[in-house]
C-alpha positions as CSV (number, residue, x, y, z in Angstrom):
1,M,0.0,0.0,0.0
2,A,1.3,3.4,-0.8
3,E,1.7,6.0,1.9
4,V,0.8,9.7,1.5
5,D,2.5,12.5,3.3
6,L,0.4,15.6,3.1
7,N,1.6,19.2,3.3
8,P,0.8,20.5,6.8
9,T,-1.6,23.0,5.3
10,I,-3.9,20.2,4.3
11,R,-5.7,19.0,7.4
12,R,-8.1,16.6,6.0
13,L,-8.7,14.9,2.6
14,R,-11.7,12.7,1.9
15,G,-14.1,11.9,-0.9
16,K,-13.5,10.7,-4.4
17,L,-11.5,12.0,-7.3
18,G,-12.3,10.0,-10.5
19,D,-12.0,6.3,-9.6
20,V,-9.9,7.0,-6.4
21,V,-11.5,7.2,-3.0
22,F,-9.8,8.9,-0.1
23,R,-10.7,7.9,3.4
24,Q,-9.3,8.7,6.8
25,T,-9.4,6.0,9.5
26,P,-10.4,6.9,13.1
27,S,-6.7,6.8,14.0
28,G,-6.1,9.5,11.5
29,K,-4.3,7.4,8.8
30,L,-5.2,8.3,5.2
31,T,-6.1,5.5,2.8
32,M,-6.5,5.8,-0.9
33,I,-8.3,3.0,-2.8
34,K,-9.7,2.4,-6.2
35,R,-13.5,2.8,-6.4
36,A,-15.3,-0.5,-6.8
37,D,-17.4,-0.9,-10.0
38,M,-20.6,-2.7,-8.8
39,S,-22.7,-1.9,-11.8
40,N,-22.7,-5.5,-13.2
41,V,-23.1,-7.3,-9.9
42,D,-26.0,-9.8,-9.7
43,W,-26.9,-9.9,-6.0
44,N,-28.2,-13.3,-4.7
45,Q,-31.0,-13.4,-2.2
46,A,-28.8,-13.6,0.9
47,Q,-26.9,-10.5,-0.3
48,Q,-30.1,-8.6,-0.9
49,D,-31.4,-9.5,2.5
50,Q,-28.1,-8.3,4.1
51,R,-28.2,-5.1,2.2
52,Q,-31.8,-4.5,3.4
53,H,-30.6,-5.2,7.0
54,F,-27.9,-2.6,6.6
55,K,-30.5,-0.1,5.3
56,E,-32.6,-0.7,8.4
57,A,-29.5,-0.3,10.6
58,N,-28.7,3.0,8.9
59,T,-32.3,4.2,9.4
60,Y,-32.2,3.2,13.1
61,A,-28.8,5.0,13.6
62,Q,-30.2,8.2,12.0
63,A,-33.3,8.1,14.1
64,A,-31.2,7.4,17.2
65,M,-29.0,10.4,16.5
66,A,-32.2,12.6,16.0
67,N,-33.6,11.4,19.4
68,E,-32.1,13.4,22.2
69,T,-32.4,10.6,24.8
70,L,-30.9,7.9,22.5
71,R,-28.2,10.2,21.3
72,L,-27.0,10.9,24.8
73,I,-27.0,7.2,25.6
74,Y,-24.9,6.5,22.5
75,E,-22.6,9.5,23.0
76,N,-21.8,8.4,26.6
77,A,-21.3,4.8,25.5
78,A,-19.1,5.9,22.6
79,R,-17.0,8.1,24.7
80,K,-16.2,5.1,27.0
81,R,-15.3,3.0,24.0
82,K,-13.6,5.7,22.0
83,K,-15.9,5.2,19.1
84,N,-18.2,7.3,16.9
85,P,-21.8,7.5,18.4
86,Y,-23.5,7.1,15.0
87,R,-21.4,3.9,14.2
88,L,-22.0,2.6,17.7
89,A,-25.8,3.0,17.2
90,F,-25.5,1.3,13.8
91,S,-23.7,-1.7,15.2
92,D,-26.1,-1.8,18.2
93,Y,-28.9,-2.4,15.8
94,F,-27.3,-5.8,14.9
95,N,-26.9,-6.6,18.6
96,D,-30.7,-6.3,19.5
97,K,-30.2,-2.7,20.7
98,K,-28.4,-3.8,23.9
99,I,-26.8,-0.4,24.5
100,A,-30.1,1.5,24.0
101,S,-31.9,-0.8,26.3
102,G,-29.3,-0.5,29.0
103,E,-28.1,-4.1,28.8
104,D,-24.6,-3.3,27.8
């Protein structure tokens, strides 16, 4: 993998440029990858179901961040785990919302 050293005046780089996608990891490391071409993929039923499950998790996480009570719960839990509250809510959806229900 190539490494990129940015000029100190550039604080953050993200998004896409042509077929290249720039991402910054939570630790601050910059990654650069070729954008995947998914236009000819024929999704099987299990993949379609999983994609739907991800859509539901995304909808849940968005609603949780919009709800003041849930947002506060996820922000506190995320601070303890050093994670992003939205991503924690997203993953909590797959764990039967244990954090939101106070089980975790």
